[in-house]
C-alpha positions in Angstrom: 30.7 5.7 -10.3 29.0 3.3 -12.7 27.1 1.8 -9.8 25.8 5.2 -8.7 24.6 5.9 -12.2 22.8 2.5 -12.4 21.1 3.1 -9.1 19.9 6.5 -10.1 18.5 5.1 -13.4 16.7 2.3 -11.6 15.1 4.8 -9.2 14.0 7.0 -12.0 12.5 4.2 -14.0 10.7 2.9 -11.0 8.5 6.0 -11.1 7.3 5.2 -14.7 4.5 2.8 -13.8 1.3 2.5 -15.7 -2.1 1.2 -14.6 -1.2 -2.2 -16.0 2.1 -2.2 -14.0 0.3 -1.3 -10.8 -2.5 -3.8 -11.5 0.1 -6.6 -11.7 1.1 -5.9 -8.2 -0.5 -8.3 -5.6 -3.5 -6.5 -4.1 -2.9 -5.1 -0.7 -6.7 -5.2 0.1 -9.5 -7.4 -1.4 -13.1 -7.4 -0.3 -16.7 -7.5 -1.3 -19.5 -5.0 -0.6 -23.3 -5.0 -0.9 -23.1 -1.5 -2.4 -23.2 -1.1 -6.2 -20.0 -0.6 -8.0 -20.9 3.1 -8.5 -22.0 3.7 -4.9 -18.8 2.2 -3.6 -16.6 4.0 -6.1 -18.2 7.4 -5.3 -17.6 6.8 -1.6 -14.0 6.0 -2.1 -13.4 8.8 -4.7 -14.7 11.4 -2.3 -12.4 10.2 0.5 -9.4 9.9 -1.8 -9.8 13.3 -3.3 -9.5 14.7 0.2 -6.1 13.1 0.3 -5.1 13.7 -3.3 -7.3 16.1 -5.4 -6.0 14.4 -8.6 -7.8 11.1 -7.7 -10.4 10.2 -10.4 -12.7 7.4 -11.4 -12.8 5.7 -14.7 -15.7 3.5 -15.9 -14.9 0.1 -17.3 -17.1 -2.5 -19.0 -17.6 -4.4 -15.7 -17.2 -1.7 -13.1 -14.9 1.2 -12.2 -11.3 2.0 -11.4 -10.4 4.7 -8.9 -6.9 6.0 -9.7 -4.5 8.2 -7.7 -1.6 9.6 -9.7 1.4 11.4 -8.2 4.2 13.5 -9.5 6.4 10.5 -10.5 3.9 7.9 -11.6 0.5 8.0 -13.3 -0.9 5.3 -11.0 0.2 5.3 -7.4 -3.1 3.7 -6.1 -5.5 1.7 -8.2 -8.8 0.4 -6.8 -10.5 -2.0 -9.2 -14.2 -2.3 -8.5 -16.0 -5.1 -10.4 -19.8 -5.3 -10.5 -21.6 -8.5 -9.4 -25.2 -9.5 -8.9 -25.4 -8.5 -5.2 -22.9 -5.6 -5.0 -19.2 -5.4 -6.0 -15.8 -7.0 -5.5 -12.9 -4.6 -4.9 -9.2 -5.0 -5.1 -6.6 -2.3 -4.1 -3.3 -2.3 -5.9 -0.6 0.0 -4.7 2.6 1.0 -6.6 4.4 1.1 -3.3 2.9 -0.5 -0.2 4.1 1.7 2.6 2.8 3.0 5.8 2.3 6.5 4.4 -0.3 5.2 2.0 -2.4 3.5 4.7 -5.1 6.2 4.5 -6.1 4.9 1.1 -6.5 1.4 2.4 -8.4 2.6 5.5 -10.9 4.6 3.5 -11.4 1.7 1.0 -12.3 -0.4 4.0 -14.5 2.2 5.6 -16.6 2.6 2.4 -17.6 -1.1 2.4 -20.6 -0.7 4.7 
């Protein structure tokens, strides 16, 4: 019985991830693009909002973050877009890297060019 309670507690706590927690996950996708950080972010945001209307973009000092929350965690998908002289560097961090989330990775790749 104690073991079942412990498992349930761990599962519930696993859903309580923040942007910082998700950003500490190893990126599942890293790339560079010739697009500006804003152009690339807007491309991804439009695609991700088709998957999850709650997706939103946040401006940072050196670029943008595109964030997808879900019912159990405030940050399910986190795309960090950093501005550079000739475009932007991007890194996708996922709370859970599973096949069901592949659409986020594919659209992040498609927006590169």
